[in-house]
C-alpha positions as CSV (number, residue, x, y, z in Angstrom):
1,M,30.6,119.7,224.2
2,K,27.4,120.8,222.6
3,K,29.1,121.1,219.2
4,E,30.6,117.7,219.8
5,T,27.2,116.2,220.6
6,N,25.7,117.7,217.5
7,I,28.3,116.4,215.1
8,L,28.2,113.0,216.7
9,K,24.5,112.8,216.1
10,W,25.3,112.8,212.3
11,F,27.2,109.6,212.7
12,N,25.2,107.9,215.4
13,N,23.2,105.8,212.9
14,D,26.2,104.9,210.7
15,L,29.0,104.2,213.3
16,S,29.2,101.7,216.2
17,K,29.8,102.8,219.8
18,Q,33.4,101.7,219.6
19,E,33.9,103.8,216.4
20,L,32.3,106.8,218.0
21,E,34.6,106.6,221.0
22,K,37.6,106.4,218.8
23,L,36.4,109.5,216.8
24,K,36.2,111.5,220.0
25,Q,39.9,110.9,220.7
26,T,41.1,112.3,217.3
27,E,41.6,115.7,215.7
28,D,39.2,114.7,212.9
29,L,36.2,115.5,215.1
30,K,37.2,119.2,215.1
31,T,37.6,119.2,211.4
32,L,34.2,117.6,210.9
33,E,32.7,120.3,213.2
34,K,34.1,123.0,211.0
35,I,32.7,121.4,207.8
36,K,29.3,121.2,209.4
37,H,29.5,124.8,210.5
38,Y,30.4,126.3,207.1
39,S,28.1,124.1,205.1
40,A,25.2,125.3,207.2
41,Q,26.0,128.8,206.1
42,M,25.7,127.9,202.4
43,Q,22.4,128.5,200.7
44,A,21.1,127.4,197.3
45,P,20.7,130.5,195.0
46,Q,17.1,131.8,194.8
47,V,15.7,131.8,191.2
48,D,13.3,134.4,189.8
49,A,11.1,132.2,187.5
50,K,9.6,135.1,185.5
51,Q,13.0,136.7,184.9
52,A,14.5,133.3,183.8
53,L,11.7,132.8,181.3
54,K,12.2,136.2,179.8
55,A,15.9,135.6,179.5
56,F,15.3,132.2,177.8
57,K,13.0,133.8,175.2
58,Q,15.5,136.5,174.4
59,K,18.2,133.8,174.0
60,Q,16.0,131.9,171.5
61,L,15.3,135.0,169.5
62,S,19.0,135.9,169.3
63,R,20.1,132.5,168.0
64,P,21.5,132.6,164.5
65,E,19.1,131.4,161.8
66,T,19.8,128.0,160.4
67,K,20.7,128.1,156.7
68,V,18.3,126.1,154.5
69,V,19.9,124.8,151.3
70,N,17.4,124.5,148.5
71,L,17.9,121.5,146.1
72,N,18.5,122.7,142.6
73,I,16.2,120.3,140.7
74,K,17.4,121.5,137.3
75,A,21.0,120.9,138.2
76,L,20.1,117.4,139.4
77,F,18.3,116.7,136.1
78,K,21.4,117.9,134.2
79,V,23.6,115.6,136.1
80,A,21.2,112.7,135.6
81,A,21.1,113.5,131.9
82,M,24.9,113.6,131.6
83,L,25.1,110.2,133.3
84,V,22.6,108.7,130.9
85,V,24.5,110.1,127.9
86,M,27.8,108.8,129.3
87,L,26.4,105.4,129.9
88,G,24.8,105.4,126.4
89,A,28.0,106.4,124.8
90,S,29.9,103.7,126.7
91,Y,27.5,101.2,125.5
92,F,27.8,102.2,121.8
93,I,31.6,102.4,122.1
94,F,32.2,99.1,123.9
95,F,29.2,96.9,123.1
96,N,27.3,98.0,120.0
97,N,28.9,96.8,116.8
98,V,26.1,97.6,114.4
99,K,27.1,100.0,111.6
100,S,24.2,101.9,109.9
101,I,24.3,104.2,106.9
102,T,21.4,106.4,105.9
103,T,20.7,108.6,102.9
104,Q,18.4,111.6,102.8
105,V,16.1,112.9,100.0
106,A,18.0,113.4,96.7
107,E,21.1,111.8,98.2
108,T,23.1,108.7,97.2
109,T,26.2,107.3,98.8
110,T,28.7,104.5,98.3
111,V,29.6,102.1,101.1
112,T,32.6,99.8,101.2
113,L,31.9,96.8,103.4
114,P,34.6,95.0,105.5
115,D,35.2,92.4,102.7
116,N,35.6,95.1,100.1
117,S,32.1,94.5,98.7
118,E,30.6,97.7,97.5
119,V,27.1,99.1,98.1
120,I,25.6,102.2,96.5
121,L,22.6,103.5,98.4
122,N,19.8,105.3,96.6
123,A,17.9,108.2,98.2
124,K,16.0,107.7,101.4
125,S,17.5,104.3,102.1
126,K,19.2,102.7,105.1
127,L,21.8,99.9,105.3
128,S,22.8,98.1,108.6
129,Y,25.3,95.3,109.4
130,N,27.2,93.9,112.3
131,K,30.9,94.7,112.1
132,K,32.0,92.1,114.6
133,T,30.3,89.1,113.0
134,W,30.7,90.2,109.4
135,N,33.6,87.9,108.6
136,D,31.6,84.9,109.7
137,T,28.1,85.9,108.4
138,R,27.9,88.5,105.6
139,D,24.4,89.5,106.6
140,L,22.9,93.0,106.3
141,Q,19.6,94.8,106.5
142,L,18.3,97.0,103.8
143,D,15.4,99.5,103.9
144,G,15.1,101.2,100.5
145,E,17.1,100.6,97.4
146,A,20.7,99.7,96.8
147,F,23.0,98.3,94.1
148,F,25.5,95.6,95.3
149,K,28.9,94.6,93.9
150,V,29.7,91.5,96.1
151,E,33.2,90.1,96.4
152,K,33.4,86.3,96.2
153,G,33.4,84.5,99.5
154,R,30.9,83.2,102.1
155,K,27.2,83.5,101.5
156,F,26.1,87.1,101.2
157,T,22.6,87.9,102.5
158,V,20.4,91.0,102.1
159,N,17.5,91.0,104.4
160,T,14.5,93.3,103.7
161,N,10.9,93.5,105.1
162,A,9.7,92.1,101.7
163,G,12.1,89.3,101.1
164,I,15.6,87.9,101.4
165,V,18.3,87.9,98.7
166,Q,21.3,85.6,98.9
167,V,24.4,85.4,96.7
168,L,28.0,84.2,96.7
169,G,29.6,86.9,94.5
170,T,27.7,88.9,92.0
171,Q,26.1,92.3,91.1
172,F,22.4,93.0,91.7
173,N,20.0,95.7,92.6
174,V,17.4,95.4,95.4
175,K,14.5,97.8,95.8
176,E,12.2,97.5,98.8
177,R,9.4,100.1,99.2
178,D,5.9,100.1,100.6
179,N,4.0,97.3,98.9
180,Y,6.8,97.0,96.3
181,F,9.8,94.7,96.0
182,E,12.2,94.3,93.1
183,V,15.4,92.4,92.5
184,I,17.4,92.5,89.3
185,C,20.6,90.4,88.7
186,Y,23.3,92.0,86.6
187,E,26.0,89.4,87.1
188,G,26.2,85.9,88.5
189,L,23.3,84.2,90.2
190,V,20.9,85.5,92.8
191,S,18.5,83.6,95.0
192,V,15.4,85.5,96.2
193,K,13.0,84.4,98.8
194,H,9.6,86.2,98.9
195,N,6.4,85.0,100.6
196,N,8.0,81.6,101.2
197,K,8.8,81.2,97.5
198,I,12.4,80.9,96.2
199,V,13.3,82.3,92.8
200,K,16.7,82.0,91.3
201,L,17.7,84.8,88.9
202,S,20.6,84.7,86.4
203,K,22.2,87.7,84.7
204,G,19.6,89.9,82.9
205,N,16.6,88.6,84.9
206,G,14.7,89.8,87.8
207,L,11.4,89.9,89.6
208,K,9.1,92.5,91.0
209,A,6.3,92.0,93.6
210,T,3.5,94.4,93.9
211,N,1.2,93.8,96.9
212,G,2.5,90.3,97.0
213,T,2.0,89.4,93.4
214,I,5.2,88.3,91.7
215,E,6.1,89.2,88.1
216,L,9.3,88.0,86.4
217,I,11.5,90.5,84.5
218,K,13.4,88.9,81.6
219,D,16.1,89.9,79.1
220,N,17.2,93.1,80.9
221,T,20.1,94.4,78.8
222,S,21.3,97.1,81.2
223,T,24.6,96.7,82.9
224,N,23.5,98.5,86.1
225,P,20.3,100.3,87.3
226,D,19.3,103.6,85.7
227,W,19.3,105.5,89.0
228,L,23.1,105.2,89.1
229,Q,23.0,107.5,86.0
230,A,20.6,109.9,87.9
231,E,17.4,108.5,86.3
232,S,14.5,106.5,87.5
233,S,12.9,104.1,85.1
234,F,9.5,102.3,85.4
235,T,7.7,99.6,83.4
236,N,4.0,99.3,84.1
237,I,4.3,100.7,87.6
238,A,1.4,102.4,89.4
239,L,1.6,106.2,89.4
240,Q,1.6,106.3,93.2
241,E,4.9,104.5,93.2
242,V,6.3,106.9,90.6
243,I,5.2,109.9,92.7
244,A,6.8,108.4,95.8
245,E,10.1,108.0,94.0
246,L,9.9,111.5,92.6
247,E,9.5,112.8,96.2
248,R,12.6,110.8,97.2
249,Q,14.7,112.4,94.5
250,Y,13.5,116.0,94.9
251,K,12.6,117.9,98.0
252,V,8.9,118.3,97.1
253,T,5.5,117.1,98.2
254,I,3.2,115.9,95.5
255,K,-0.6,116.1,95.7
256,A,-2.7,114.3,93.2
257,T,-6.1,116.1,92.8
258,D,-8.8,113.9,91.2
259,V,-6.0,111.9,89.5
260,D,-6.1,108.1,89.3
261,V,-2.8,107.2,91.1
262,S,-3.4,103.5,90.4
263,Q,-2.9,103.9,86.6
264,L,0.2,102.4,85.2
265,F,3.2,104.4,84.1
266,T,6.1,103.3,81.8
267,G,8.9,105.8,81.3
268,T,11.8,107.6,82.9
269,F,12.4,110.8,84.7
270,T,15.7,112.6,85.4
271,H,17.1,113.5,88.9
272,D,18.7,116.8,88.0
273,N,15.8,118.9,86.7
274,L,12.4,119.0,88.5
275,N,10.5,120.6,85.6
276,T,11.8,118.1,83.1
277,A,11.0,115.2,85.4
278,L,7.5,116.4,86.0
279,Q,6.9,116.7,82.2
280,S,8.3,113.2,81.6
281,I,5.6,111.8,83.9
282,T,2.6,114.0,83.2
283,I,2.7,114.2,79.4
284,P,2.4,110.5,78.8
285,L,-0.4,110.2,81.3
286,K,-2.2,113.3,79.9
287,I,-2.4,115.2,83.2
288,K,-1.1,118.6,84.2
289,F,0.9,119.9,87.1
290,K,1.6,123.2,88.9
291,V,4.5,124.0,91.3
292,R,4.2,126.4,94.3
293,G,7.3,126.4,96.3
294,Q,7.9,122.8,97.5
295,I,4.4,121.7,96.7
296,V,3.6,120.1,93.4
297,T,-0.1,119.4,92.4
298,F,-1.1,116.9,89.7
299,Y,-4.6,117.4,88.2
300,N,-6.6,116.4,85.1
301,Y,-7.2,118.5,82.1
302,E,-10.5,120.3,82.3
303,G,-13.3,118.7,80.3
């Protein structure tokens, strides 16, 4: 009964007297006594703290190293650059309708516009126009020199930094360089706007503007500009402008040593022989030249 008394003490606080009496009459009491007995024999395992710490450290050291993946910055830049190129290409393919033609030193080229008008570009020149809007507005931008053969139709406009040329159908030459602007009409009628002044030119007439000063050209009997025949012609043009044109037609750099580049030159030089071209310029002006590679030097006669 001692065992019975011990086990009943467990439930004394949780069960009523009636419930305790019923429990005594059942086989469950014996079962509960056995559970109590064996549970008393169970002990929590004892832990050696020092040994556990040592084992923990060894486990940490034996863990596999975490792989660190380094970002390849160069590769990222390459991918970014490719995206920029692709986006830029997409823009030009799908959205940009501007057509540009450029000539280099000693180069000329012929361009056929969408309306079959023809443009011949001189050396070191650039022509641009919008292909999408061309049929509605025949507008283009010129930087340099070009000869135009315009088909009849809507108003045809040549925009330059120095002035604007407008025609309906004609042939004319436009030359726009630093501080120099020249338009000559070879057929039909040309309207030129320069410094808010409008001048109408008929066949054989033209104008040139140097530093903003306009001078009319009359009775020109040529059927097209001389540069189409590989020559450059000048009438009372400053030597510095002649030198600039010579550099466009030949791959040379010209230095003028103690030479007055503002003096006026009238004459012609060829585009197919440098030595002949240099003589054509220097002999009339009574100056000399020497050539060393791609460098040409102009200088005065001694004494």
